[in-house]
N, C-alpha and C positions, 0 to 999 in steps of 0.2 A: 725472132719473134716466137717460133715454136717453142724453143728451148724455154724462153721466159714464162710461154703460156703453161708451159709443162709442170716446171717449179711449182705451180699451184695446187698440184696434185691430180692434175689430169694426165691421161695416158697421152704419150707421144703421139699416138695416130689420133687420138679425139683433140687433142691440141693442136695437130696441123689441118683436121678437118675444120674445125673453130676459126681457125685464123684463114682457113681458104673461103670459108662462108663469108666472114666479116669483109674480106676483101673484095669480093665479088658484089656484096651490097654496098660498099663505099663506091666501087667503079659504077654501079647504076645511079648512085648519088652524083658523083661527078658529071656524069654522061646527062642527066636531068640539069644539072646547074649549067652546062655547057649550052645545052639547047635554050635555056632561058637567057644567057649572056647573048648569043646570037641573034635571040629575036625570032625564033621560031613558034610560029601559032602553036596553041594549045592543041590543037587535034592532032597536028604532025608530030609532036613533040610526046605525046602519049602513044602514038604509033610506032614510033622508033624505041621507045621503052619496052613497049608491049614484045616488039620482034628482037629486041635484046635478052629480055627474059626468057623469052620459049626459044632461043636459039640453043640448039641442042650441044653444041660443041661447047660452047661458056658455061653452060648449064653442068658438064661434064666437069670443068675446071674448079667449078664451086665445091667439088665434092673429092678432088684428086689431094693430096697430101706432096702439093709440089711447089715450084716456086712461080708457076704461071700467074694464079690469080693476083699474089702480090706485084710482080711486073708487070701485068695488066693495069693495076690500080696506079702505081708509080708511072707508069707511061700515059696513061690516061690524064692523070694529076699535072704531069709537066703541059701537056697540050692543053689542057684548060688553063695553066698558067699562063701560057702564050695568049691566050684570047683575051 
């Protein structure tokens, strides 16, 4: 993903950060979708998403040029697929 993105003229570091941010946002969207699928009330769904967004460790993943954000997105997608 990073190599494909960096071929668009973006530096590899910038491409890595961009992919990480997109994966983090995708994980938040999957989490929201999973909460809707299992019928969590709106207040609790918003609270869970707020806690996810303000989680310091997960927020760090969004800016690291590593595989954690992509792995987190794929593993969350697999779990949501099972629901």
